[in-house]
LODREN-50092 format. One record per atom (N, C-alpha, C, O): residue in one letter; x negated, y negated, z; atom name. Coordinates in nm, 4 decimals. Each point is the difference from the previous one (the first is absolute). Example, Ala and Ser with C-alpha at 12.3 -4.5 7.8 and 13.67 -1.06 7.14 Angstrom:
BEGIN
+---+----------+----------+----------+----+
: r :       xx :       yy :       zz :  a :
+---+----------+----------+----------+----+
: A :  -1.3190 :   0.5690 :   0.7800 :  N :
: A :   0.0890 :  -0.1190 :   0.0000 : CA :
: A :  -0.0900 :  -0.1200 :   0.0000 :  C :
: A :  -0.1036 :   0.0019 :   0.0665 :  O :
: S :   0.1386 :  -0.1069 :  -0.1385 :  N :
: S :  -0.0820 :  -0.1190 :   0.0060 : CA :
: S :   0.0770 :  -0.1090 :   0.0730 :  C :
: S :  -0.0509 :  -0.1108 :   0.0169 :  O :
+---+----------+----------+----------+----+
% end
This chain:
BEGIN
+---+----------+----------+----------+----+
: r :       xx :       yy :       zz :  a :
+---+----------+----------+----------+----+
: X :  -1.4687 :   4.0693 :  -3.8620 :  N :
: X :   0.0552 :  -0.1109 :   0.0748 : CA :
: X :  -0.1112 :  -0.0843 :   0.0618 :  C :
: X :   0.0017 :  -0.1228 :  -0.0097 :  O :
: X :  -0.0984 :   0.1891 :   0.0734 :  N :
: X :  -0.1066 :  -0.0763 :   0.0640 : CA :
: X :  -0.0934 :  -0.0627 :  -0.1022 :  C :
: X :  -0.0731 :  -0.0937 :   0.0320 :  O :
: X :   0.0748 :   0.1441 :  -0.1536 :  N :
: X :  -0.0791 :  -0.0591 :  -0.1066 : CA :
: X :   0.0463 :  -0.1429 :  -0.0277 :  C :
: X :  -0.0790 :  -0.0860 :  -0.0390 :  O :
: X :   0.2077 :   0.0626 :   0.0597 :  N :
: X :   0.0566 :  -0.1327 :  -0.0209 : CA :
: X :  -0.0671 :  -0.1025 :   0.0912 :  C :
: X :  -0.0286 :  -0.1118 :  -0.0427 :  O :
: X :   0.0035 :   0.1494 :   0.1675 :  N :
: X :  -0.0565 :  -0.0933 :   0.0968 : CA :
: X :  -0.1499 :  -0.0210 :  -0.0189 :  C :
: X :  -0.0573 :  -0.0905 :   0.0606 :  O :
: X :  -0.0066 :   0.1721 :  -0.1430 :  N :
: X :  -0.1433 :  -0.0149 :  -0.0251 : CA :
: X :  -0.0289 :  -0.0929 :  -0.1169 :  C :
: X :  -0.1162 :  -0.0269 :  -0.0304 :  O :
: X :   0.2189 :  -0.0217 :  -0.0345 :  N :
: X :  -0.0177 :  -0.0904 :  -0.1132 : CA :
: X :  -0.0335 :  -0.1401 :   0.0496 :  C :
: X :   0.0287 :  -0.0355 :   0.1143 :  O :
: X :  -0.0886 :  -0.0416 :  -0.2006 :  N :
: X :  -0.0318 :  -0.1391 :   0.0314 : CA :
: X :   0.0736 :  -0.0888 :  -0.0994 :  C :
: X :  -0.0552 :  -0.0403 :  -0.1024 :  O :
: X :   0.1814 :   0.0107 :   0.1348 :  N :
: X :   0.0841 :  -0.0796 :  -0.0893 : CA :
: X :   0.0718 :  -0.1081 :   0.0800 :  C :
: X :   0.0408 :   0.0218 :   0.1141 :  O :
: X :  -0.0267 :  -0.1364 :  -0.1750 :  N :
: X :   0.0708 :  -0.1108 :   0.0635 : CA :
: X :   0.1457 :   0.0363 :   0.0266 :  C :
: X :   0.0546 :  -0.0344 :   0.1048 :  O :
: X :   0.0083 :   0.1036 :  -0.1989 :  N :
: X :   0.1409 :   0.0376 :   0.0157 : CA :
: X :   0.0197 :   0.0919 :   0.1203 :  C :
: X :   0.1000 :  -0.0115 :   0.0708 :  O :
: X :  -0.1937 :   0.1020 :  -0.0473 :  N :
: X :   0.0091 :   0.0884 :   0.1165 : CA :
: X :  -0.0051 :  -0.0815 :   0.1285 :  C :
: X :   0.0748 :   0.0271 :   0.0939 :  O :
: X :  -0.1624 :  -0.1264 :  -0.0894 :  N :
: X :  -0.0092 :  -0.0860 :   0.1177 : CA :
: X :   0.1279 :  -0.0783 :   0.0237 :  C :
: X :   0.0426 :  -0.0168 :   0.1143 :  O :
: X :   0.0186 :  -0.0310 :  -0.2209 :  N :
: X :   0.1253 :  -0.0750 :   0.0138 : CA :
: X :   0.1112 :   0.0910 :   0.0502 :  C :
: X :   0.0771 :  -0.0383 :   0.0881 :  O :
: X :  -0.0686 :   0.1583 :  -0.1437 :  N :
: X :   0.1039 :   0.0945 :   0.0432 : CA :
: X :  -0.0208 :   0.0388 :   0.1460 :  C :
: X :   0.0953 :   0.0010 :   0.0778 :  O :
: X :  -0.2193 :   0.0311 :  -0.0398 :  N :
: X :  -0.0277 :   0.0342 :   0.1397 : CA :
: X :   0.0304 :  -0.1182 :   0.0919 :  C :
: X :   0.0568 :   0.0175 :   0.1078 :  O :
: X :  -0.0947 :  -0.1374 :  -0.1510 :  N :
: X :   0.0256 :  -0.1190 :   0.0801 : CA :
: X :   0.1474 :  -0.0292 :   0.0187 :  C :
: X :   0.0397 :  -0.0568 :   0.1017 :  O :
: X :   0.0419 :   0.0949 :  -0.1987 :  N :
: X :   0.1448 :  -0.0202 :   0.0121 : CA :
: X :   0.0667 :   0.1102 :   0.0820 :  C :
: X :   0.0928 :  -0.0272 :   0.0761 :  O :
: X :  -0.1391 :   0.1507 :  -0.0910 :  N :
: X :   0.0659 :   0.1132 :   0.0660 : CA :
: X :  -0.0363 :   0.0156 :   0.1475 :  C :
: X :   0.0854 :   0.0371 :   0.0805 :  O :
: X :  -0.2089 :  -0.0644 :  -0.0443 :  N :
: X :  -0.0419 :   0.0240 :   0.1375 : CA :
: X :   0.0736 :  -0.0860 :   0.1031 :  C :
: X :   0.0319 :   0.0517 :   0.1070 :  O :
: X :  -0.0032 :  -0.1793 :  -0.1325 :  N :
: X :   0.0811 :  -0.0738 :   0.0972 : CA :
: X :   0.1417 :   0.0562 :   0.0153 :  C :
: X :   0.0575 :  -0.0067 :   0.1086 :  O :
: X :  -0.0015 :   0.0613 :  -0.2155 :  N :
: X :   0.1326 :   0.0632 :   0.0102 : CA :
: X :  -0.0087 :   0.1232 :   0.0896 :  C :
: X :   0.0871 :   0.0232 :   0.0838 :  O :
: X :  -0.1931 :   0.0555 :  -0.1024 :  N :
: X :  -0.0214 :   0.1156 :   0.0872 : CA :
: X :  -0.0211 :  -0.0466 :   0.1435 :  C :
: X :   0.0500 :   0.0623 :   0.0936 :  O :
: X :  -0.1239 :  -0.1719 :  -0.0760 :  N :
: X :  -0.0200 :  -0.0568 :   0.1330 : CA :
: X :   0.1300 :  -0.0457 :   0.0638 :  C :
: X :   0.0175 :   0.0125 :   0.1212 :  O :
: X :   0.0734 :  -0.0651 :  -0.2012 :  N :
: X :   0.1316 :  -0.0418 :   0.0490 : CA :
: X :   0.0764 :   0.1198 :   0.0566 :  C :
: X :   0.0617 :  -0.0095 :   0.1061 :  O :
: X :  -0.0663 :   0.1223 :  -0.1778 :  N :
: X :   0.0666 :   0.1211 :   0.0487 : CA :
: X :  -0.0714 :   0.0575 :   0.1217 :  C :
: X :   0.0653 :   0.0498 :   0.0917 :  O :
: X :  -0.1978 :  -0.0559 :  -0.0892 :  N :
: X :  -0.0742 :   0.0479 :   0.1168 : CA :
: X :   0.0304 :  -0.0851 :   0.1232 :  C :
: X :   0.0079 :   0.0520 :   0.1113 :  O :
: X :   0.0091 :  -0.1824 :  -0.1313 :  N :
: X :   0.0368 :  -0.0881 :   0.1109 : CA :
: X :   0.1352 :   0.0414 :   0.0569 :  C :
: X :   0.0188 :   0.0031 :   0.1216 :  O :
: X :   0.0747 :   0.0285 :  -0.2101 :  N :
: X :   0.1309 :   0.0482 :   0.0452 : CA :
: X :  -0.0144 :   0.1293 :   0.0782 :  C :
: X :   0.0584 :   0.0145 :   0.1074 :  O :
: X :  -0.1355 :   0.0793 :  -0.1601 :  N :
: X :  -0.0155 :   0.1308 :   0.0648 : CA :
: X :  -0.0651 :  -0.0147 :   0.1373 :  C :
: X :   0.0390 :   0.0685 :   0.0946 :  O :
: X :  -0.1371 :  -0.1564 :  -0.0829 :  N :
: X :  -0.0722 :  -0.0151 :   0.1265 : CA :
: X :   0.0736 :  -0.0859 :   0.1026 :  C :
: X :  -0.0067 :   0.0278 :   0.1197 :  O :
: X :   0.0761 :  -0.1310 :  -0.1647 :  N :
: X :   0.0573 :  -0.0963 :   0.0938 : CA :
: X :   0.1503 :   0.0146 :   0.0225 :  C :
: X :   0.0471 :  -0.0242 :   0.1111 :  O :
: X :   0.0279 :   0.0623 :  -0.2110 :  N :
: X :   0.1453 :   0.0003 :   0.0120 : CA :
: X :   0.0606 :   0.1391 :   0.0059 :  C :
: X :   0.1032 :   0.0195 :   0.0641 :  O :
: X :  -0.1647 :   0.0760 :  -0.1288 :  N :
: X :   0.0544 :   0.1353 :   0.0014 : CA :
: X :   0.0011 :   0.0600 :   0.1413 :  C :
: X :   0.0961 :   0.0687 :   0.0345 :  O :
: X :  -0.1997 :  -0.0920 :   0.0492 :  N :
: X :   0.0069 :   0.0523 :   0.1374 : CA :
: X :   0.1154 :  -0.0584 :   0.0819 :  C :
: X :   0.0435 :   0.0609 :   0.0978 :  O :
: X :   0.0057 :  -0.1773 :  -0.1366 :  N :
: X :   0.1143 :  -0.0621 :   0.0694 : CA :
: X :   0.1331 :   0.0453 :  -0.0588 :  C :
: X :   0.1054 :  -0.0528 :   0.0353 :  O :
: X :  -0.1108 :   0.1503 :  -0.1245 :  N :
: X :   0.1190 :   0.0556 :  -0.0665 : CA :
: X :   0.0755 :  -0.1069 :  -0.0791 :  C :
: X :   0.1230 :  -0.0035 :  -0.0005 :  O :
: X :  -0.1979 :  -0.0822 :  -0.0652 :  N :
: X :   0.0568 :  -0.1011 :  -0.0882 : CA :
: X :  -0.0027 :   0.0545 :  -0.1418 :  C :
: X :  -0.1040 :   0.0454 :  -0.0479 :  O :
: X :   0.2179 :  -0.0498 :  -0.0188 :  N :
: X :   0.0042 :   0.0500 :  -0.1378 : CA :
: X :  -0.0740 :  -0.0968 :  -0.0919 :  C :
: X :  -0.0253 :  -0.1152 :   0.0355 :  O :
: X :  -0.0082 :   0.1642 :  -0.1533 :  N :
: X :  -0.0718 :  -0.0845 :  -0.0952 : CA :
: X :   0.0870 :  -0.1167 :  -0.0457 :  C :
: X :  -0.0507 :  -0.1097 :  -0.0235 :  O :
: X :   0.1810 :   0.1328 :   0.0107 :  N :
: X :   0.0918 :  -0.1080 :  -0.0388 : CA :
: X :   0.0028 :  -0.1087 :   0.1075 :  C :
: X :   0.0012 :  -0.1188 :  -0.0321 :  O :
: X :   0.0000 :   0.1587 :   0.1594 :  N :
: X :  -0.0036 :  -0.0981 :   0.1089 : CA :
: X :  -0.1326 :  -0.0760 :   0.0001 :  C :
: X :  -0.0041 :  -0.1206 :   0.0243 :  O :
: X :  -0.1028 :   0.1928 :  -0.0518 :  N :
: X :  -0.1327 :  -0.0621 :  -0.0082 : CA :
: X :  -0.0022 :  -0.1078 :  -0.1079 :  C :
: X :  -0.0533 :  -0.1089 :   0.0215 :  O :
: X :   0.1109 :   0.1391 :  -0.1362 :  N :
: X :   0.0051 :  -0.0986 :  -0.1082 : CA :
: X :   0.0848 :  -0.1205 :   0.0384 :  C :
: X :  -0.0334 :  -0.1131 :  -0.0352 :  O :
: X :   0.1439 :   0.1365 :   0.1078 :  N :
: X :   0.0830 :  -0.1122 :   0.0465 : CA :
: X :  -0.0748 :  -0.0860 :   0.1011 :  C :
: X :   0.0057 :  -0.1228 :  -0.0059 :  O :
: X :  -0.0756 :   0.1874 :   0.0985 :  N :
: X :  -0.0807 :  -0.0744 :   0.0973 : CA :
: X :  -0.1052 :  -0.0821 :  -0.0733 :  C :
: X :  -0.0221 :  -0.1173 :   0.0304 :  O :
: X :  -0.0414 :   0.1804 :  -0.1261 :  N :
: X :  -0.1046 :  -0.0661 :  -0.0783 : CA :
: X :   0.0569 :  -0.1178 :  -0.0787 :  C :
: X :  -0.0637 :  -0.1048 :  -0.0102 :  O :
: X :   0.1830 :   0.1221 :  -0.0451 :  N :
: X :   0.0631 :  -0.1052 :  -0.0800 : CA :
: X :   0.0450 :  -0.1170 :   0.0869 :  C :
: X :  -0.0153 :  -0.1156 :  -0.0393 :  O :
: X :   0.0704 :   0.1445 :   0.1562 :  N :
: X :   0.0567 :  -0.1042 :   0.0856 : CA :
: X :  -0.1043 :  -0.0733 :   0.0837 :  C :
: X :   0.0243 :  -0.1125 :   0.0434 :  O :
: X :  -0.1384 :   0.1734 :  -0.0204 :  N :
: X :  -0.1036 :  -0.0615 :   0.0820 : CA :
: X :  -0.1112 :  -0.0526 :  -0.0907 :  C :
: X :  -0.0920 :   0.0739 :  -0.0351 :  O :
: X :   0.1006 :  -0.1988 :  -0.0018 :  N :
: X :  -0.0958 :  -0.0589 :  -0.0944 : CA :
: X :  -0.1418 :  -0.0072 :   0.0568 :  C :
: X :  -0.0967 :   0.0021 :  -0.0761 :  O :
: X :   0.0832 :  -0.0105 :   0.2084 :  N :
: X :  -0.1330 :  -0.0052 :   0.0608 : CA :
: X :  -0.0728 :   0.1331 :  -0.0106 :  C :
: X :  -0.1227 :   0.0050 :   0.0093 :  O :
: X :   0.1969 :   0.1012 :  -0.0284 :  N :
: X :  -0.0594 :   0.1332 :  -0.0061 : CA :
: X :  -0.0645 :   0.0280 :  -0.1360 :  C :
: X :  -0.0917 :   0.0816 :  -0.0094 :  O :
: X :   0.1384 :  -0.1478 :  -0.0945 :  N :
: X :  -0.0463 :   0.0289 :  -0.1363 : CA :
: X :  -0.1508 :  -0.0217 :  -0.0165 :  C :
: X :  -0.0676 :   0.0911 :  -0.0477 :  O :
: X :   0.0114 :  -0.2066 :   0.0845 :  N :
: X :  -0.1454 :  -0.0162 :  -0.0178 : CA :
: X :  -0.0823 :   0.0948 :   0.0868 :  C :
: X :  -0.1067 :   0.0452 :  -0.0416 :  O :
: X :   0.1552 :  -0.0151 :   0.1611 :  N :
: X :  -0.0742 :   0.0895 :   0.0893 : CA :
: X :  -0.0061 :   0.1411 :  -0.0561 :  C :
: X :  -0.1064 :   0.0618 :  -0.0019 :  O :
: X :   0.2191 :  -0.0111 :  -0.0434 :  N :
: X :   0.0034 :   0.1352 :  -0.0563 : CA :
: X :  -0.0795 :   0.0046 :  -0.1298 :  C :
: X :  -0.0706 :   0.0974 :  -0.0261 :  O :
: X :   0.0814 :  -0.2009 :  -0.0547 :  N :
: X :  -0.0747 :  -0.0033 :  -0.1262 : CA :
: X :  -0.1503 :  -0.0009 :   0.0263 :  C :
: X :  -0.0764 :   0.0628 :  -0.0733 :  O :
: X :   0.0342 :  -0.1331 :   0.1766 :  N :
: X :  -0.1422 :  -0.0009 :   0.0349 : CA :
: X :  -0.0475 :   0.1383 :   0.0420 :  C :
: X :  -0.1091 :   0.0427 :  -0.0380 :  O :
: X :   0.1900 :   0.0269 :   0.1155 :  N :
: X :  -0.0341 :   0.1359 :   0.0418 : CA :
: X :  -0.0049 :   0.0930 :  -0.1210 :  C :
: X :  -0.0860 :   0.0878 :  -0.0077 :  O :
: X :   0.1769 :  -0.1069 :  -0.0852 :  N :
: X :   0.0044 :   0.0849 :  -0.1200 : CA :
: X :  -0.1257 :  -0.0147 :  -0.0851 :  C :
: X :  -0.0374 :   0.0932 :  -0.0712 :  O :
: X :  -0.0273 :  -0.2075 :   0.0776 :  N :
: X :  -0.1196 :  -0.0225 :  -0.0811 : CA :
: X :  -0.1243 :   0.0684 :   0.0561 :  C :
: X :  -0.1043 :   0.0023 :  -0.0652 :  O :
: X :   0.1150 :   0.0533 :   0.1856 :  N :
: X :  -0.1147 :   0.0709 :   0.0575 : CA :
: X :  -0.0419 :   0.1167 :  -0.0887 :  C :
: X :  -0.1193 :   0.0262 :  -0.0156 :  O :
: X :   0.2162 :   0.0442 :  -0.0426 :  N :
: X :  -0.0338 :   0.1105 :  -0.0895 : CA :
: X :  -0.0788 :  -0.0492 :  -0.1208 :  C :
: X :  -0.0897 :   0.0693 :  -0.0482 :  O :
: X :   0.1222 :  -0.1873 :  -0.0005 :  N :
: X :  -0.0774 :  -0.0563 :  -0.1111 : CA :
: X :  -0.1447 :  -0.0247 :   0.0425 :  C :
: X :  -0.0923 :   0.0176 :  -0.0796 :  O :
: X :   0.0732 :  -0.0577 :   0.2032 :  N :
: X :  -0.1358 :  -0.0207 :   0.0501 : CA :
: X :  -0.0802 :   0.1284 :   0.0026 :  C :
: X :  -0.1174 :   0.0013 :  -0.0370 :  O :
: X :   0.1802 :   0.1069 :   0.0806 :  N :
: X :  -0.0691 :   0.1292 :   0.0037 : CA :
: X :  -0.0369 :   0.0477 :  -0.1401 :  C :
: X :  -0.1132 :   0.0420 :  -0.0239 :  O :
: X :   0.2076 :  -0.0486 :  -0.0672 :  N :
: X :  -0.0265 :   0.0488 :  -0.1352 : CA :
: X :  -0.0992 :  -0.0927 :  -0.0715 :  C :
: X :  -0.0798 :   0.0458 :  -0.0818 :  O :
: X :   0.0848 :  -0.1747 :   0.1125 :  N :
: X :  -0.0975 :  -0.0944 :  -0.0550 : CA :
: X :  -0.1407 :   0.0379 :   0.0457 :  C :
: X :  -0.0935 :   0.0013 :  -0.0801 :  O :
: X :   0.0788 :   0.0293 :   0.2076 :  N :
: X :  -0.1299 :   0.0412 :   0.0538 : CA :
: X :  -0.0483 :   0.1285 :  -0.0677 :  C :
: X :  -0.1169 :   0.0104 :  -0.0371 :  O :
: X :   0.2057 :   0.0865 :   0.0212 :  N :
: X :  -0.0365 :   0.1270 :  -0.0626 : CA :
: X :  -0.0501 :  -0.0211 :  -0.1429 :  C :
: X :  -0.1036 :   0.0544 :  -0.0382 :  O :
: X :   0.1759 :  -0.1321 :  -0.0395 :  N :
: X :  -0.0396 :  -0.0215 :  -0.1391 : CA :
: X :  -0.1234 :  -0.0891 :  -0.0106 :  C :
: X :  -0.0760 :   0.0131 :  -0.0960 :  O :
: X :   0.0538 :  -0.1027 :   0.1911 :  N :
: X :  -0.1217 :  -0.0805 :   0.0001 : CA :
: X :  -0.1217 :   0.0882 :   0.0267 :  C :
: X :  -0.1031 :  -0.0133 :  -0.0658 :  O :
: X :   0.1163 :   0.1033 :   0.1627 :  N :
: X :  -0.1107 :   0.0893 :   0.0332 : CA :
: X :  -0.0322 :   0.0976 :  -0.1125 :  C :
: X :  -0.1152 :   0.0405 :  -0.0156 :  O :
: X :   0.2150 :  -0.0026 :  -0.0622 :  N :
: X :  -0.0233 :   0.0945 :  -0.1094 : CA :
: X :  -0.0346 :  -0.0714 :  -0.1312 :  C :
: X :  -0.0085 :   0.0638 :  -0.1049 :  O :
: X :  -0.0113 :  -0.1958 :   0.1104 :  N :
: X :  -0.0435 :  -0.0806 :  -0.1141 : CA :
: X :   0.0957 :   0.0042 :  -0.1188 :  C :
: X :  -0.0434 :   0.0008 :  -0.1152 :  O :
: X :   0.1705 :   0.0018 :   0.1429 :  N :
: X :   0.1007 :  -0.0077 :  -0.1069 : CA :
: X :   0.0530 :  -0.1441 :  -0.0014 :  C :
: X :   0.1049 :  -0.0310 :   0.0564 :  O :
: X :  -0.1808 :  -0.0538 :  -0.1225 :  N :
: X :   0.0229 :  -0.1440 :   0.0096 : CA :
: X :   0.1280 :  -0.0473 :  -0.0671 :  C :
: X :   0.0651 :  -0.0910 :   0.0513 :  O :
: X :  -0.0270 :   0.1493 :  -0.1635 :  N :
: X :   0.1234 :  -0.0438 :  -0.0665 : CA :
: X :   0.1225 :   0.0329 :   0.0849 :  C :
: X :   0.0913 :  -0.0816 :   0.0125 :  O :
: X :  -0.0898 :   0.2004 :   0.0452 :  N :
: X :   0.1114 :   0.0372 :   0.0874 : CA :
: X :   0.0036 :  -0.0914 :   0.1220 :  C :
: X :   0.1068 :  -0.0420 :   0.0443 :  O :
: X :  -0.2240 :   0.0121 :   0.0089 :  N :
: X :  -0.0091 :  -0.0894 :   0.1151 : CA :
: X :   0.0552 :  -0.1381 :  -0.0336 :  C :
: X :   0.0684 :  -0.0611 :   0.0822 :  O :
: X :  -0.0971 :   0.0121 :  -0.2009 :  N :
: X :   0.0523 :  -0.1309 :  -0.0416 : CA :
: X :   0.1523 :   0.0007 :  -0.0065 :  C :
: X :   0.0642 :  -0.0974 :   0.0393 :  O :
: X :  -0.0066 :   0.2058 :  -0.0884 :  N :
: X :   0.1458 :   0.0104 :  -0.0063 : CA :
: X :   0.0630 :   0.0001 :   0.1377 :  C :
: X :   0.1005 :  -0.0671 :   0.0232 :  O :
: X :  -0.1601 :   0.1430 :   0.0687 :  N :
: X :   0.0512 :   0.0039 :   0.1376 : CA :
: X :  -0.0114 :  -0.1381 :   0.0633 :  C :
: X :   0.0929 :  -0.0461 :   0.0663 :  O :
: X :  -0.2058 :  -0.0194 :  -0.0865 :  N :
: X :  -0.0215 :  -0.1330 :   0.0566 : CA :
: X :   0.0989 :  -0.1012 :  -0.0567 :  C :
: X :   0.0539 :  -0.0824 :   0.0737 :  O :
: X :  -0.0303 :   0.0885 :  -0.2036 :  N :
: X :   0.0944 :  -0.0909 :  -0.0651 : CA :
: X :   0.1391 :   0.0117 :   0.0610 :  C :
: X :   0.0616 :  -0.1006 :   0.0351 :  O :
: X :  -0.0128 :   0.2222 :  -0.0228 :  N :
: X :   0.1347 :   0.0205 :   0.0543 : CA :
: X :   0.0047 :  -0.0377 :   0.1478 :  C :
: X :   0.0993 :  -0.0560 :   0.0464 :  O :
: X :  -0.2058 :   0.0861 :   0.0279 :  N :
: X :  -0.0041 :  -0.0361 :   0.1416 : CA :
: X :   0.0063 :  -0.1512 :   0.0173 :  C :
: X :   0.0682 :  -0.0492 :   0.0899 :  O :
: X :  -0.1379 :  -0.0240 :  -0.1741 :  N :
: X :   0.0054 :  -0.1461 :   0.0077 : CA :
: X :   0.1392 :  -0.0528 :  -0.0362 :  C :
: X :   0.0466 :  -0.0974 :   0.0591 :  O :
: X :   0.0188 :   0.1607 :  -0.1547 :  N :
: X :   0.1376 :  -0.0403 :  -0.0335 : CA :
: X :   0.0933 :   0.0235 :   0.1186 :  C :
: X :   0.0842 :  -0.0842 :   0.0312 :  O :
: X :  -0.0997 :   0.1992 :   0.0346 :  N :
: X :   0.0784 :   0.0265 :   0.1207 : CA :
: X :  -0.0318 :  -0.1034 :   0.1084 :  C :
: X :   0.0906 :  -0.0479 :   0.0683 :  O :
: X :  -0.2178 :   0.0137 :  -0.0523 :  N :
: X :  -0.0390 :  -0.0965 :   0.1029 : CA :
: X :   0.0623 :  -0.1369 :  -0.0262 :  C :
: X :   0.0465 :  -0.0655 :   0.0933 :  O :
: X :  -0.0453 :   0.0224 :  -0.2172 :  N :
: X :   0.0635 :  -0.1280 :  -0.0345 : CA :
: X :   0.1495 :   0.0065 :   0.0291 :  C :
: X :   0.0575 :  -0.0958 :   0.0518 :  O :
: X :   0.0054 :   0.2077 :  -0.0845 :  N :
: X :   0.1435 :   0.0157 :   0.0275 : CA :
: X :   0.0267 :  -0.0045 :   0.1502 :  C :
: X :   0.0985 :  -0.0599 :   0.0432 :  O :
: X :  -0.1847 :   0.1223 :   0.0368 :  N :
: X :   0.0168 :  -0.0018 :   0.1455 : CA :
: X :  -0.0144 :  -0.1424 :   0.0526 :  C :
: X :   0.0783 :  -0.0430 :   0.0847 :  O :
: X :  -0.1771 :  -0.0299 :  -0.1340 :  N :
: X :  -0.0172 :  -0.1392 :   0.0431 : CA :
: X :   0.1210 :  -0.0849 :  -0.0364 :  C :
: X :   0.0440 :  -0.0827 :   0.0798 :  O :
: X :   0.0094 :   0.1022 :  -0.1983 :  N :
: X :   0.1196 :  -0.0746 :  -0.0399 : CA :
: X :   0.1190 :   0.0350 :   0.0889 :  C :
: X :   0.0791 :  -0.0877 :   0.0349 :  O :
: X :  -0.0656 :   0.2145 :   0.0017 :  N :
: X :   0.1095 :   0.0395 :   0.0887 : CA :
: X :  -0.0165 :  -0.0600 :   0.1388 :  C :
: X :   0.0991 :  -0.0337 :   0.0649 :  O :
: X :  -0.2225 :   0.0200 :  -0.0187 :  N :
: X :  -0.0230 :  -0.0614 :   0.1310 : CA :
: X :   0.0330 :  -0.1487 :  -0.0023 :  C :
: X :   0.0503 :  -0.0551 :   0.0980 :  O :
: X :  -0.0789 :  -0.0091 :  -0.2104 :  N :
: X :   0.0271 :  -0.1433 :  -0.0119 : CA :
: X :   0.1499 :  -0.0262 :  -0.0092 :  C :
: X :   0.0513 :  -0.0931 :   0.0619 :  O :
: X :   0.0176 :   0.1748 :  -0.1384 :  N :
: X :   0.1438 :  -0.0200 :  -0.0190 : CA :
: X :   0.0703 :   0.0468 :   0.1187 :  C :
: X :   0.1228 :  -0.0073 :   0.0060 :  O :
+---+----------+----------+----------+----+
% end
């Protein structure tokens, strides 16, 4: 399993870049809403109904991409780093569009 993360492939970077914000979304729920005894379904409704919350939560979710980007940059896995950067920039453009709309 850990051998997978030692590879230097663009596809690995894209997959990591797509999955880590989703994990960050769940971690945000666990840290911020679960202590208030809010169910995940209620969290999704709050998230859906509050349009101002979407860019803020998405920005927080991208923090994990920053950490993994730093790790792969330090270990000189440039193709994986490019994939993570590509997906992070796509998320950033989407966040900017959501803020504008």
